[in-house]
N, C-alpha and C positions, 0 to 999 in steps of 0.2 A: 837148940832145936827151933827156936822162934825165928832166927835169921833166915834159914833155908826156906821156911814156910812163907815169909814175907817176900822173898825174892821170887818164889814161884807165883805168888799172887800178882806181882808186878809184871811178870812175863805174860800172865793170862790177860791182864788189863790191856797191855800193849797189843796183844794179838787181836783183841776185840776192836781197838781203836784204829788200827792200820787200815782196814777197808774203808773206814769213814774218812780218814785224813787224806787218803790218796786222791779221791775225786776233788776234794777241796783244793789240794795242791795243784791239780791239773786246771781247775777252774781259775785259780789265781794266776797261773801261767797264761791262760787264754786272755784273762782280763788285762794283764800287762801287755800282751801282744796287741790286743784291740786298741789299747790306749796309744801305743806307739804308732799304729797304722792310722789312727784318727787325726794325728797331727801332720799328715802328709797330703792333705787335700789341697786342691788348687795348684797353681803354677806361677812362677815369676816370668814365664815366657809368653809371648804373644806376637802379633804382627803390627808393625807401624801402619797407622791408618790416618787419612786426612781428618782434620778437626771436624769438618762437616762433609757428609756424603749423603746428598739428598736425592731421593727418587721422586720425580715430578709426574703428576698425573693430570689428565684433562678433566675440567669440570663440566664438559659437555661432550656429546657424541657428534661425530662428523667426519669429514675427509680432509686430510692435510692439504692445505692450499699453498703454504709458503714456509720455507725454512729461512729464518732471518739471519742466522750465523752458521758457519761451518763448525763441525765438531772440533774440539780443542781450543776454541776461542776463549779469550778472557772476557768476562762479563761483569757488569755492575748490577746491584740489586734493582729489579724493575725492568731490566732489558728483556725484550721479546726474543724468544727462542724459536717458536714455530706457531703458525696460525692455522685454524680450520676454516673451511668455507663459511662465509658470513654474509651472503647476499641478503637473506631474509632478515637477519638481525640489523644490518645496515639500513634496510628500508624501514624497519620498525622505529629506529632511532630518528630517521628523517620525518616520519609521520608524527612521532611524539613531539619533535621540535616545532613542526608546523602548528600542531594543535595548541601547544603552549603559547606560541606567538599570538595566535588569534585570541585566546582567552586573556592574555595580558593586556591586549588593546582594549577589550571590553572592560576589564577590571580597572584599568587606569581611568577610563571614561566614567565608570560608575563611582569611583573614588572621588573624582573631581565634582561630580554632581551631588554626591552626598555631602562634601565639604561646603558647597554653596547652600544646600538645603539646611544644613545644620546652623549656618550663620543666619539665614532667614528665619529659622524657627526660634532662635534665641531672641531675634528682634520682633517676634510675634507677628511676622508677616506671612509665614507659611503655616498652613494647618497641620495639626499633629498627624492626621492620617497620611497626608502626602509625605511628611518627614519620615514616617515609619516605612513607607514604601521605598523611598530612596535608601534608607538604612538597610532594609532587607535585601534589596538588589545588590548593594555594595557587599554585604556579607556573603551572599550566594556566589557572586563572581569571585570573591576572594577564596572561597572554599574550592571552587572549580579550578582556580589557578594553582592552588596547592596540590590538588589531585593530578593536574597535568604535569606539574613538576615531578611528582612521585612516579607517574607513568614514564616520564623521560628517564629518570634515574634507573628504573627497572629495565627499560630497553637498552640503556647504555651498559648496565651490568651484564645483560645477556650477550651483548656484543663483546664485552671484555672477556667473558668466559670462553670465547673462541680463540683466545691467545694464551699460550703458556709462557710465563715469564720467570726469570730467575729470582728467587727470594733473597739471594746473598751475592756478595762480591766473590768471584771465584773463577772456575773454569767450566765451560760447557763441555763436559766429558764426552757424552755420546747421546744419540737418540735411537730408538728402535723403529722409527717410522720414516718413510720417504714420502715425497709429494705424490698425492693420489691415493695413498693408503687410508683405509678406514680406521677410525679410533672410537673405542667405546668410552662411555662416561666412567671416570675414575680409573681408567686404564693407565698404567705406568708407561710413559713414552719418552722420558728424558732423564738424564742424570747430571747433576751439578755438584762439584766438589770444591772445597776450600782447603788447599794444601799449604797455606801460608804457615800453619802450625800443624805438626803431626801429634798424634796421640797414641800412647801405649796403654791399652786397657787390660789389666790383669786381675785374676781372681785368686786371692791368697788364702793361705791356711790361717785359722784363727789364732795360732800361736804367735803371730807377728802383729796382731792388732794392737795399735797404740805405739808401734815402733817408728811410724812415719808421721809427718805433720804436713798440712797444706802449706804450700810455699817453699817447702824444703827442696834443696838441690840434691839430686840423686844421680849416680852413675848408671848409664844404660849401655849395655853391650849390643852393638849392631853387627850383623854379619852380611857385608855387601856381596861376598862371594864365598864359595865353599873353602877357599884357601886363605881367606883373610877376614879378620874381625876388627872392629874399632869400638872405642868407648867414647860416648858423647854425654853431655850433661842434659838432664831433664829436670823439670820443675813439677812437683806434685800438685796437681790441679784439684783433685777430689779424692776423698776417702769415705767409704761407707761407714756410718757411725756404728752399725751393728752387723752381726753375721747373719747371712741369709739362711733361714732355717732349712730350706729344701736342699741346698747344695753344701751347706756347712762351710761356706767361704765368704769373704768380703772383697769388695772391689776397690782397686786403686787406679786412678787415671793420671798419667804423667804426660805433660806437654813437652815437646821437643822441637827445636828449631831445625828446619830442613837444612841439609848440607850435602856435600858429595858422598858422605858415608851414610847419612840418615835420609832415606828415601822411602816414600810410601810404598808399602807392600813387602818390605824387607822383614825378615824375622829379627826379633830383638828380645833381650832379657834384662829385667831390672836387677841390678847387682845390689845385694844387701849392704848397707853401710858397714864400715869397719867395726863400729860398736856392736852391731847385731851379730857379726861373725865372731867377735871375741866372747860375747855372752853365750852363743850356741856351743862353744868349745868347753865352757865351764862344766865340771862334773855335776 
């Protein structure tokens, strides 16, 4: 009689536990699903971009007076791209130069007089009061000369701000202004790019963090057209050391030498190394 009673009790216990175990089972299923979806962030796909793509703005407001180079021209760092009207700033530079020249003449005379006075004072020929007057005049004119030099530097800086120059060697891609158009201060008016090296910037899933190394050669698949794709070599230039908390991804930057297949603006994809593919297939 004891065996049937024990079996009945077992059934009763199972009946009480099933409603509790069912939600736990579903929660575990959802947890597994969430874990699987969490490792699919980011993408190995992106667009090939120039190594440098710089938007240039004007440090002053004014009207475009001259375009020094046509769009598409190759430029060196420091080359002038366009200039604003600068009649006032040019006049200020000329005035500052004239002021400095006049003060330099006075300063040189005062320096010579002080040198003679100092020698006479050492020989006890010149009174101390007169010596101090020569010395004071020398120091005052020296200070005025320094102020005049600073004034000239300021005027030249204002004049220089009327010209937008390329900060890099590259290509003057385009400008948004023509001669006679007004420009606001810090308004973007020109674009310079350096496409001597292309860059593929991708944001990857944390599951592959640590699988790449800086300086590593990696295959990159480029698609020059919808009917054709090509694989080129890239060099890993940068790897974020940590995962970004907001996006749950980390960044890899790959440098690629331009070619007939690798051109800025084309879609491309970083191909995982063979080792990574083999590991991903392991159960």
